[in-house]
C-alpha atoms as one frame of an Amber mdcrd trajectory, in Angstrom:
protein
 -82.806  21.974 207.301 -85.604  20.462 205.008 -83.832  19.794 201.726 -80.974
  17.911 201.132 -79.096  17.354 197.708 -77.517  14.174 196.904 -73.972  15.621
 196.816 -74.522  16.203 199.980 -75.227  12.966 201.964 -73.578   9.979 202.501
 -74.155   6.138 204.142 -73.911   8.039 207.750 -76.867  10.101 206.967 -79.861
   7.948 207.889 -81.424   9.760 210.268 -81.516  12.815 208.190 -82.102  11.230
 204.998 -83.465   7.723 205.607 -81.600   4.312 203.994 -82.470   5.145 200.540
 -81.675   9.035 200.322 -78.232   8.137 202.249 -77.561   5.308 199.836 -77.761
   7.707 196.802 -76.073  10.341 198.236 -73.407   7.428 198.913 -73.652   6.190
 195.400 -73.188   9.587 194.117 -70.142  10.605 196.005 -68.675   7.178 195.020
 -68.877   8.352 191.296 -71.601   5.792 190.179 -73.904   7.125 188.025 -77.407
   8.015 189.026 -80.020  10.268 188.344 -79.608  13.739 190.038 -82.073  14.515
 193.180 -82.888  15.652 197.020 -83.796  14.833 199.682 -86.996  16.116 202.204
 -85.366  15.561 205.463 -86.930  13.290 207.998 -86.899  16.437 210.235 -88.796
  18.042 207.613 -91.804  15.167 208.500 -90.753  15.347 212.166 -91.228  19.400
 212.098 -94.905  18.501 210.204 -96.689  16.294 212.068 -95.880  18.092 215.645
 -96.481  21.416 214.375 -99.994  20.159 212.621-101.200  18.584 216.102-101.524
  15.378 214.403 -98.787  13.296 215.798-101.021  12.367 219.055-103.926  11.947
 216.860-101.620   9.391 214.930-100.388   7.716 218.089-103.440   7.398 219.884
-105.064   5.292 216.843-102.393   3.216 216.482-102.557   2.461 220.682-105.916
   0.967 220.108-105.421  -0.738 217.476-105.217  -5.000 217.096-103.129  -5.660
 214.287-103.470  -9.104 213.923-106.981  -8.127 212.871-106.692  -7.559 209.414
-109.895  -5.600 208.824-108.874  -3.049 211.993-105.891  -2.366 210.956-106.510
  -1.579 207.243-109.216   0.749 208.925-106.685   2.441 211.370-103.938   2.765
 208.521-106.575   4.226 205.946-107.897   6.874 208.826-104.365   7.980 209.862
-103.513   8.551 205.925-106.255  10.751 205.486-105.243  12.828 208.256-101.957
  13.369 206.803-102.815  13.753 203.201-105.690  16.242 203.992-103.282  18.582
 206.267-101.407  21.215 204.499 -98.318  21.992 204.380 -96.492  24.811 205.874
 -95.415  27.577 203.635 -92.245  27.819 204.938 -91.698  24.020 204.126 -93.109
  24.587 200.684 -91.638  26.800 199.761 -88.287  25.260 200.468 -89.319  22.023
 198.546 -89.992  23.929 195.577 -87.502  25.722 195.540 -85.167  22.724 195.276
 -87.415  21.372 192.547 -86.931  24.200 190.513 -83.445  24.068 190.220 -83.442
  20.258 189.446 -85.332  21.053 186.791 -82.343  24.091 185.560 -79.810  21.559
 186.415 -81.228  18.717 183.872 -82.678  21.368 181.340 -85.820  20.520 181.119
 -89.413  22.518 182.345 -91.151  20.745 185.032 -89.002  17.384 184.820 -90.692
  14.157 185.582 -89.375  12.899 188.972 -90.107  10.023 191.093 -91.130  10.230
 194.983 -90.060   7.707 197.032 -90.142   7.260 200.410 -87.006   6.292 202.648
 -87.670   5.731 206.206 -84.975   6.416 209.125 -85.390   2.573 210.051 -85.398
   1.058 206.956 -82.811  -1.441 205.403 -81.166  -2.106 208.630 -78.525  -4.685
 208.767 -81.372  -7.171 210.657 -84.186  -5.835 208.683 -86.054  -5.298 205.289
 -89.029  -2.465 204.930 -88.803  -4.019 201.401 -91.921  -2.116 199.910 -93.489
  -1.124 202.602 -93.758   2.874 201.969 -94.547   4.307 198.514 -93.365   5.200
 195.099 -94.715   7.582 192.514 -93.086   7.758 189.257 -93.651  10.364 186.505
 -94.486  13.218 189.209 -94.246  16.738 187.457 -95.183  20.573 188.438 -94.140
  21.845 191.750 -97.868  21.724 193.131 -97.372  17.896 192.546 -94.605  16.991
 193.861 -95.853  18.416 197.433 -98.917  16.504 197.337 -96.946  13.335 196.319
 -94.551  14.402 199.489 -97.538  14.190 201.705 -98.612  11.208 200.172 -94.883
   9.463 200.916 -95.636  10.823 204.620 -99.093   9.084 204.791 -97.111   5.599
 203.419 -95.407   5.299 206.487 -98.736   4.152 207.851 -99.960   1.665 205.322
-101.307  -1.319 207.449 -98.144  -3.462 206.090 -95.495  -0.936 207.660 -97.489
  -0.654 210.634 -97.952  -4.420 211.372 -94.028  -5.041 210.399 -92.997  -2.517
 212.897 -94.983  -4.100 215.715 -93.895  -7.366 214.943 -90.345  -6.492 214.809
 -90.367  -3.830 217.542 -89.968  -0.855 215.798 -91.381   2.282 217.937 -93.930
   4.047 215.886 -92.536   7.690 217.362 -89.150   6.985 216.515 -89.657   5.672
 212.843 -89.865   9.055 210.564 -89.720   9.492 207.315 -87.519  11.256 204.488
 -88.681  11.521 200.733 -86.507  10.813 197.924 -86.730  13.488 194.502 -85.228
  11.989 191.707 -85.429  12.304 188.356 -86.739  10.353 186.076 -84.943   7.162
 184.084 -87.394   6.658 181.366 -86.159   3.365 181.132 -85.678   0.792 177.993
 -85.122  -2.036 179.829 -84.424  -2.534 183.671 -84.364  -4.513 186.790 -82.429
  -5.687 189.632 -79.096  -6.874 191.162 -77.662  -9.115 193.992 -73.958  -8.620
 194.341 -74.037 -12.262 195.888 -76.484 -14.983 195.924 -78.952 -13.963 198.648
 -79.920 -17.494 199.576 -76.378 -18.761 199.811 -73.613 -16.240 200.014 -72.034
 -17.513 197.054 -69.646 -14.372 195.219 -71.832 -14.235 192.178 -73.950 -11.772
 191.061 -77.791 -12.456 190.505 -79.298 -10.360 187.800 -82.866  -9.870 187.135
 -84.325  -7.962 184.072 -87.308  -6.864 181.610 -88.170  -4.814 179.389 -89.433
  -1.392 180.709 -89.641   0.434 183.895 -88.146  -1.346 186.937 -91.820  -1.390
 188.761 -92.524  -4.536 186.890 -89.364  -6.671 188.080 -89.411  -5.227 192.175
 -93.913  -5.525 192.297 -93.455  -9.121 190.936 -95.800  -8.018 188.114 -93.573
 -10.050 185.311 -91.773 -13.402 185.546 -88.488 -11.498 184.336 -85.155 -13.048
 182.653 -82.687 -14.853 185.080 -78.414 -14.371 184.396 -75.825 -15.466 186.697
 -72.576 -13.799 186.306 -69.254 -15.302 187.877 -67.416 -12.295 189.855 -63.746
 -13.514 189.405 -63.884 -13.222 185.415 -67.415 -11.903 184.701 -67.974 -14.970
 182.365 -71.699 -15.332 182.136 -73.163 -19.212 183.681 -76.786 -18.816 183.831
 -79.466 -17.377 181.317 -82.821 -17.815 181.532 -85.518 -16.347 179.334 -88.450
 -15.617 180.493 -92.318 -14.909 179.074 -92.199 -11.733 179.904 -96.337 -10.428
 179.460 -96.334  -6.493 180.854 -93.930  -3.812 180.803 -94.479  -0.192 182.750
 -93.910   2.741 180.408 -94.098   5.992 180.047 -97.875   7.433 178.557 -99.143
  10.448 176.424-100.408  11.912 179.674 -96.980  11.162 181.801 -97.805   8.593
 184.054 -96.718   5.027 184.311 -98.711   2.729 182.747 -99.265  -1.295 182.654
 -98.812  -2.487 178.677 -98.315  -5.501 177.162 -95.086  -6.353 175.707 -95.361
  -6.454 172.055 -95.314 -10.245 170.492 -91.801 -10.291 169.065 -90.597  -9.015
 172.776 -91.830 -11.360 174.882 -89.050 -13.907 174.824 -86.099 -11.922 173.532
 -83.526 -11.602 175.692 -83.064  -8.375 177.942 -79.417  -7.926 178.440 -76.652
  -8.590 176.044 -73.430 -10.147 177.423 -71.497  -6.742 177.141 -74.603  -5.156
 179.328 -74.059  -7.765 181.675 -70.713  -7.115 182.617 -71.235  -3.766 182.934
 -73.715  -4.085 185.728 -71.944  -7.002 187.367 -68.649  -4.748 187.516 -70.545
  -1.763 188.583 -71.633  -4.210 191.143 -68.692  -5.161 191.965 -67.938  -1.517
 192.649 -70.310  -1.099 194.618 -69.941  -4.052 197.193 -66.151  -3.079 197.648
 -67.291   0.944 198.328 -69.618  -0.362 201.151 -67.721  -3.616 202.087 -70.801
  -5.443 202.039 -73.157  -7.713 199.667 -75.880  -5.329 198.197 -78.935  -5.228
 196.741 -79.695  -2.628 194.082 -81.912  -1.830 191.162 -80.993  -0.266 188.016
 -82.105   1.267 184.068 -80.677   1.461 180.621 -81.859   4.560 179.376 -80.823
   4.915 176.010 -78.140   2.303 176.163 -76.729   4.690 179.599 -76.790   2.340
 182.833 -77.935   4.310 185.890 -78.095   3.098 189.745 -81.800   3.834 191.208
 -80.851   2.660 194.599 -78.641   0.185 196.785 -79.062  -1.391 199.862 -77.393
  -4.391 202.299 -78.889  -7.560 201.785 -80.487  -8.351 204.712 -81.932 -11.915
 204.314 -78.435 -13.391 203.721 -78.642 -17.017 204.319 -76.619 -20.786 204.065
 -78.617 -22.973 202.200 -75.977 -25.962 203.203 -78.706 -27.554 205.008 -81.189
 -27.939 201.922 -81.251 -30.982 199.702 -79.060 -31.365 196.763 -80.067 -30.519
 193.412 -79.440 -33.922 192.503 -81.569 -35.600 194.591 -84.083 -38.196 193.700
 -87.477 -36.811 192.766 -88.470 -40.328 193.350 -92.281 -41.730 193.274 -93.178
 -37.467 193.779 -95.438 -36.226 191.328 -93.965 -32.548 190.097 -97.684 -30.795
 189.726 -95.945 -27.329 189.141 -92.366 -25.350 188.294 -91.230 -22.339 188.822
 -88.259 -20.440 190.697 -86.762 -21.576 194.316 -86.803 -18.566 196.098 -86.315
 -19.059 199.412 -84.772 -22.487 200.689 -86.412 -25.288 202.601 -89.616 -27.506
 201.774 -93.172 -27.072 203.485 -96.267 -29.107 203.202 -99.650 -27.420 203.566
-102.996 -27.188 202.405-103.480 -24.700 198.843-104.934 -21.573 199.629-105.198
 -19.263 196.675-105.861 -15.413 197.180-106.655 -13.695 194.319-107.835 -10.419
 196.304-106.491  -8.928 199.381-109.897  -9.709 201.011-109.315 -13.319 201.134
-106.562 -12.764 203.272-108.479 -14.288 206.608-108.468 -17.532 204.427-104.838
 -18.408 205.343-105.057 -20.548 208.615-101.537 -21.668 210.540 -99.511 -23.925
 208.086-101.488 -22.880 204.963 -99.217 -22.998 201.170-100.510 -19.331 200.320
-101.033 -19.189 196.407-101.624 -16.013 195.003-100.586 -13.868 191.515 -97.987
 -12.111 193.167 -97.782 -10.945 197.185 -98.027  -7.618 198.278 -96.673  -5.770
 201.331-100.240  -5.897 202.381-100.082  -9.533 202.575 -97.241  -9.714 205.049
 -99.179 -10.544 208.128-101.237 -13.694 206.334 -97.665 -14.623 204.842 -96.312
 -14.785 208.488 -99.024 -17.765 209.421 -98.342 -19.368 205.504 -95.836 -22.752
 205.937 -95.058 -22.003 202.242 -95.795 -19.105 199.130 -96.334 -19.745 196.018
 -96.393 -17.751 192.809 -97.216 -17.086 189.619 -95.381 -14.009 188.595 -91.936
 -12.698 190.022 -88.558 -13.285 190.054 -86.058 -14.528 193.034 -85.399 -10.786
 194.089 -89.527  -9.848 194.014 -91.406  -9.119 196.919 -92.561 -12.750 197.790
 -88.743 -13.817 197.480 -87.657 -11.223 199.675 -89.789 -11.407 202.799 -90.138
 -14.693 202.228 -86.101 -15.006 202.749 -87.018 -12.686 205.856 -89.620 -14.939
 207.427 -87.933 -18.574 206.744 -90.457 -19.469 204.745 -90.039 -21.520 202.036
 -91.258 -19.955 198.479 -91.237 -20.605 194.946 -92.530 -17.524 192.378 -92.255
 -17.675 188.927 -94.698 -20.191 188.109 -96.610 -19.069 185.812-100.108 -20.851
 186.901 -99.636 -21.940 190.106-103.434 -20.229 191.028-105.211 -22.045 187.938
-103.350 -25.162 188.168-103.401 -25.859 191.675-107.072 -26.327 193.819-108.255
 -24.932 196.968-108.082 -27.274 199.894-105.385 -29.463 198.216-102.365 -30.767
 199.980 -99.064 -29.976 197.811 -95.041 -29.926 199.220 -93.113 -27.332 197.578
 -89.239 -27.167 197.695 -87.946 -23.830 198.176 -84.596 -24.361 196.609 -85.115
 -26.469 193.676 -88.636 -24.509 192.491 -90.540 -27.090 192.363 -94.262 -28.209
 194.044 -94.851 -31.629 194.145 -98.794 -32.947 194.391 -99.934 -34.223 198.299
 -98.269 -34.027 201.435 -94.759 -35.127 201.876 -92.193 -35.287 204.664 -88.175
 -35.875 203.947 -85.841 -35.945 206.242 -83.373 -35.116 203.230 -85.312 -31.881
 202.292 -86.662 -31.043 205.851 -86.260 -27.163 206.739 -83.670 -26.572 208.689
 -84.316 -26.871 212.404 -82.088 -27.447 215.608 -82.867 -30.994 215.634 -81.590
 -31.540 212.070 -78.823 -28.656 211.445 -75.581 -29.700 212.386 -73.744 -27.196
 214.579 -71.547 -24.720 212.713 -68.286 -26.952 211.380 -65.926 -24.323 212.354
 -64.977 -24.768 215.725 -63.719 -21.608 217.893 -62.542 -20.901 221.067 -64.502
 -17.911 221.656 -68.490 -19.200 221.422 -70.799 -17.032 218.985 -74.480 -16.762
 220.763 -77.316 -15.474 219.572 -79.530 -12.816 220.511 -83.395 -13.446 220.266
 -86.425 -11.273 221.287 -89.222 -13.613 220.139 -90.095 -17.188 221.293 -91.388
 -18.053 217.869 -87.650 -16.903 216.521 -86.175 -19.290 218.746 -86.076 -22.512
 216.173 -84.516 -20.908 213.708 -81.794 -19.311 215.665 -81.274 -22.351 217.116
 -80.604 -23.868 213.574 -77.512 -21.726 213.007 -75.621 -23.647 215.308 -74.802
 -21.036 217.567 -73.557 -21.687 221.105 -76.297 -20.516 223.544 -78.548 -17.405
 223.403 -76.263 -14.280 225.140 -79.226 -12.161 225.167 -83.075 -13.105 225.521
 -85.164  -9.897 225.519 -87.659 -10.271 228.060 -89.625  -6.963 226.987 -91.847
  -9.018 224.030 -92.272 -12.305 225.927 -94.012 -10.112 229.256 -95.891  -7.618
 226.830 -96.927  -9.584 224.435-100.425  -9.410 226.048-100.333  -5.519 225.813
-100.970  -5.471 229.903 -98.787  -3.577 231.969 -97.345  -6.080 233.839 -97.664
  -3.499 237.360-101.864  -4.466 236.022-101.078  -8.171 236.457-100.097  -7.556
 240.067-102.628  -5.187 240.960-105.538  -7.341 239.487-104.000 -10.401 242.091
-103.390 -11.898 238.617 -99.597 -12.281 239.391 -99.557 -16.254 238.844-100.887
 -14.868 235.080 -97.792 -12.699 234.832 -95.171 -15.645 236.262 -96.980 -18.352
 233.786 -96.319 -16.129 230.281 -93.171 -15.481 231.165 -92.331 -19.227 232.042
 -93.827 -20.351 229.104 -91.804 -17.856 226.540 -88.832 -18.307 228.000 -89.430
 -22.113 227.917 -89.759 -22.004 223.894 -86.267 -20.924 223.987 -84.617 -22.780
 226.636 -85.990 -25.935 224.772 -84.800 -24.613 221.532 -81.170 -24.944 222.812
 -80.886 -26.941 225.233 -78.340 -27.769 227.142 -76.544 -24.517 225.802 -76.913
 -21.657 228.145 -79.734 -19.355 227.429 -79.022 -15.688 229.109 -82.482 -13.722
 230.648 -82.086 -10.212 231.124 -85.106  -8.865 232.804 -87.177  -6.290 232.069
 -86.007  -3.206 230.483 -88.667  -1.265 228.800 -88.355   2.653 228.649 -91.601
   4.436 230.235 -92.940   5.145 226.208 -93.341   1.537 225.719 -95.223   0.851
 229.002 -97.593   3.982 228.424 -99.597   2.349 225.716-100.636  -0.718 227.733
-103.942  -1.558 229.292-103.374   0.021 232.728-100.257   2.026 231.541-102.141
   5.051 231.486-100.536   6.242 235.209 -96.790   5.778 233.723 -94.971   9.474
 234.021 -93.963  11.048 230.760 -90.274  11.507 230.445 -88.606  13.964 228.097
 -85.978  11.146 227.245 -87.317   7.614 227.809 -83.902   6.155 227.323 -82.026
   8.157 230.386 -84.589   7.657 232.371 -87.576   5.129 234.400 -85.569   1.970
 232.733 -83.559  -1.424 233.704 -82.732  -2.381 236.693 -83.461   1.141 238.489
 -86.953   1.130 237.712 -87.252  -2.966 238.787 -86.013  -2.243 242.189 -88.695
   0.349 242.905 -90.829  -1.734 241.890 -89.191  -5.462 243.107 -92.537  -7.048
 242.478 -92.339  -7.205 238.720 -88.948  -8.136 238.954 -89.276 -11.149 241.623
 -92.346 -12.184 238.978 -89.393 -12.502 236.460 -87.082 -14.235 239.320 -90.464
 -17.023 239.987 -90.541 -17.705 236.678 -86.771 -18.994 236.162 -87.501 -20.622
 239.345 -90.471 -22.331 238.406 -88.729 -23.607 235.005 -85.446 -24.450 237.459
 -87.298 -26.699 239.177 -88.718 -28.131 235.890 -85.113 -29.353 235.074 -84.048
 -26.509 233.108 -80.232 -25.844 233.802 -79.130 -23.844 231.280 -81.217 -20.616
 232.111 -78.873 -17.628 233.319 -80.230 -14.192 234.482 -78.487 -10.967 233.792
 -79.687  -7.403 235.515 -80.342  -4.010 232.405 -78.511  -0.616 232.938 -76.319
  -0.720 236.503 -74.597   1.743 237.667 -73.683   1.028 240.622 -72.665  -2.242
 242.613 -75.375  -2.076 244.975 -78.286  -2.342 242.106 -76.353  -5.814 241.721
 -76.315  -7.099 245.211 -79.960  -5.785 245.767 -81.469  -7.928 243.057 -79.543
 -10.716 244.093 -81.164 -10.359 247.314 -84.985 -10.184 245.811 -83.455 -13.426
 243.111 -82.607 -15.219 246.765 -86.282 -14.423 248.289 -87.813 -16.177 245.836
 -86.185 -19.596 246.248 -83.678 -19.315 243.536 -80.002 -18.795 244.948 -77.835
 -16.398 242.492 -74.493 -18.535 241.716 -75.650 -21.917 243.190 -78.886 -22.804
 241.264 -78.272 -20.560 238.506 -75.768 -17.851 236.555 -76.083 -14.412 237.822
 -74.643 -11.859 235.730 -75.213  -8.072 234.471 -74.945  -5.905 231.718 -72.402
  -3.246 231.019 -74.339  -0.558 229.261 -73.458   2.666 231.412 -69.960   3.943
 231.420 -70.336   4.513 235.105 -70.305   0.206 235.303 -67.371   0.160 232.914
 -64.676   2.247 234.903 -66.253   0.559 238.128 -66.418  -3.118 236.868 -63.681
  -4.660 239.385 -66.217  -3.535 241.879 -69.054  -5.583 240.406 -66.804  -8.418
 239.989 -65.760  -8.096 244.077 -69.506  -8.281 245.066 -69.789 -11.687 242.594
 -71.388 -12.144 238.967 -70.591 -15.204 236.701 -71.087 -13.297 233.319 -70.590
  -9.954 232.605 -72.690  -9.190 228.661 -71.882  -5.400 227.110 -75.029  -4.226
 225.457 -72.673  -1.711 222.991 -76.147  -0.162 221.708 -77.038   2.079 225.291
 -73.347   1.570 226.089 -72.688   3.917 222.705 -74.897   6.162 223.379 -74.230
   7.107 226.953 -70.665   7.806 226.037 -71.147   9.998 223.411 -74.690  11.429
 224.523 -76.401  10.481 220.909 -80.092   9.092 221.737 -79.604   6.163 218.787
 -83.583   6.824 218.003 -83.131  10.665 217.310 -82.520  11.294 213.907 -80.916
  14.551 214.648 -77.993  13.465 215.854 -77.931   9.831 215.034 -74.794  10.070
 212.346 -72.701  10.762 215.622 -73.495   7.580 216.335 -70.415   4.880 216.041
 -69.692   1.896 218.466 -65.916   2.714 216.891 -65.787   5.445 218.878 -62.113
   5.620 220.726 -63.825   6.196 224.032 -66.558   3.671 223.485 -63.639   0.777
 222.792 -61.777   2.048 225.590 -64.397   0.653 227.968 -65.054  -1.837 225.940
 -61.422  -3.117 226.092 -61.098  -2.000 230.058 -64.378  -3.999 230.780 -62.765
  -7.294 228.870 -59.647  -7.441 230.349 -61.023  -6.392 233.889 -63.115  -9.955
 233.633 -60.378 -12.025 231.781 -58.380 -11.052 235.007 -60.706 -12.026 237.747
 -61.386 -15.245 235.677 -64.614 -14.218 234.876 -66.984 -15.039 231.484 -67.624
 -11.590 229.270 -70.060 -11.259 226.070 -71.447  -8.997 223.795 -74.341  -8.670
 222.731 -74.848  -5.526 221.013 -75.124  -4.053 217.601 -71.308  -4.020 217.751
 -71.235  -8.388 218.272 -72.144  -8.108 214.474 -69.333  -5.871 212.973 -66.464
  -7.996 211.757 -63.652  -5.774 212.325 -64.727  -5.070 215.633 -65.313  -8.652
 216.641 -61.851  -9.414 215.551 -60.559  -6.869 218.049 -62.898  -8.431 221.258
 -61.363 -11.028 220.274 -57.911  -9.770 220.789 -58.980  -8.889 224.102 -60.137
 -12.253 225.356 -63.586 -12.203 225.304 -65.210 -15.341 225.864 -68.420 -15.178
 223.485 -70.232 -12.835 220.693 -74.039 -12.852 220.430 -75.282 -11.147 217.663
 -78.650 -11.189 215.711 -78.741 -15.105 214.282 -78.804 -14.170 210.769 -75.175
 -13.184 211.217 -73.871 -16.414 213.121 -72.497 -17.781 210.149 -70.701 -15.261
 209.288 -69.738 -14.167 213.077 -68.013 -17.021 213.548 -65.845 -17.506 210.929
 -64.643 -13.872 211.650 -64.001 -14.898 215.154 -62.155 -18.355 213.861 -59.865
 -15.599 211.098 -59.106 -13.713 214.264 -58.376 -16.749 216.585 -55.793 -18.149
 213.722 -54.500 -14.134 213.330 -53.468 -14.649 217.046 -51.879 -17.998 217.007
 -49.752 -17.108 213.611 -48.449 -14.227 215.518 -47.689 -15.496 218.945 -46.062
 -18.301 216.772 -43.879 -15.609 214.577 -42.963 -14.166 217.825 -41.777 -16.859
 219.603 -39.221 -17.756 216.404 -37.645 -13.936 216.189
């Protein structure tokens, strides 16, 4: 299945059409006005890479690349893209793509109609990650030959330097992220922009709309500071209008391409959207949010008075700004030197580093303030090093805003002149809520960015604990600042593999103590951030395909399906020296006074495995149940169906890993795009296994938690609370919402019980 029309796609088809393609199909089926088009499926990309014999070459290049070396990363990206672009598309594929394009031309009544060709990665726009701007979009493409060429360029853009870096940093396996390509009739926009169906920083139920003249590319890229509008969704009242000086816009030129031109003088400061158009947009936004059941980030365009939706995706950076300083806080003796739009809340101080060219990114050191005209996806590695971002252009929905919110970095955009007003290496302080930049370095308790020390625990009190999942030590402070009741899942993989060396090589080279110290130092960062709240450390569970690329991993077996292979406790019992290093690292921390750590064993299918693991733990001097809580993951149906046998051996806690439990119950590899549409934690069989495990733990008086993706889904959480679950562990950015859901579920149980007692 190389090509699929929008009409035949829905939001569950991410594995086939990627996030963008699946959502365009969903919008089309929901009756939202979307320009027609089709998707070249992820399967097509995968077959192209394999049949052409270039997949192995690409992975070899990536394995040898240091992503933190900007120049090395850029060189690798260019080499990979050249390989893909220069490889011919097989005739059977190109024939079907050309037929689909010709049918689209016939449908709209235009010969060689202009289309937008957009990348749509199968891992994009997940609930806990945003791939904003990482792959390419090409506008005003016409003619079948050009369509084929630009589809191939979209495939190549999966390996832009910024995309490679983001996947590495967020633990996405390059070989598991496929790319679909959207081919969609161009909307020749008179005005266009973006709309958040809630405030992306606070979650407030308002429509936040930004618009400018011409194509939406100017707004999304941040080339222009757009008009900003705020609409009260409860009554469609326009409650905020900010008119900007819109200097640039993108239009179609005589050659049929998109060009950047100056906005006519009489339109630069003219209001883009009327009240009537704002209401029309807001009503559409409400329809889309109601359809998806969650806040959405959309792109829109008006063409000759007709409104079209060009894209919709979940808002992945939704936060709570309650800890930020009040808008009415006194400025005091601070000298405001630059003003803009507050795009990502919090304050940051540091030395100014002005970036006018991509080659200057190495200037950014840890803690600097990056000042640039507008960020691009290539700047993300440097943005991570910065303590704050300031841009000349852009609105609160531009690239700089979205990425800064995801990284938790304070950001001020649309200042108009920061790159010329601010001086290199001079200290400044920025307020990412108020949109102000102050002269000098200032520290203010009232305006400090959220940390574990200055953010009070969530005001909502629940009996069921709400914990956070943590993968990297550097994320610990932000996770603790949510008020989470601890860490329900501390993933080992990043902690242990961060050195790029196979753990077995440490041991073979006589560097066991170095491995132990690496683990201990990383775990200690998380334990410190949450102390005295519990932190559950999951022992190593990396599939062989993650080990094989490490130094010393050349002897790893090549498994047909690593997800079903040599991983988890089954591997660690075969290589007990690695597991003992993990136990020694935890003992080292316990001996230092870190009594808030627990250990849990992953992927167990037999109680005998749990027993062996406990014996190994005791052999290094760390006594399970006495020195430290010892638990297990339930990720295999066998464990859920025999949970009482595990409880008889003795565990302090049980944690449901629903990601693996779902795929093993349904025989669906969650990383396989061909069957991804069949993956759902809500399948009755999965829910029965979850319910059984929780209720058996309740009977035995054993703590039971959940740390899979299902723990972030509100209506599933309600069921878990009803079953009697002890704690729910979710992604850090979902903790606040999960706590609200848990509180509602607990109140409902109390209310139902009260009503029954009165019958």
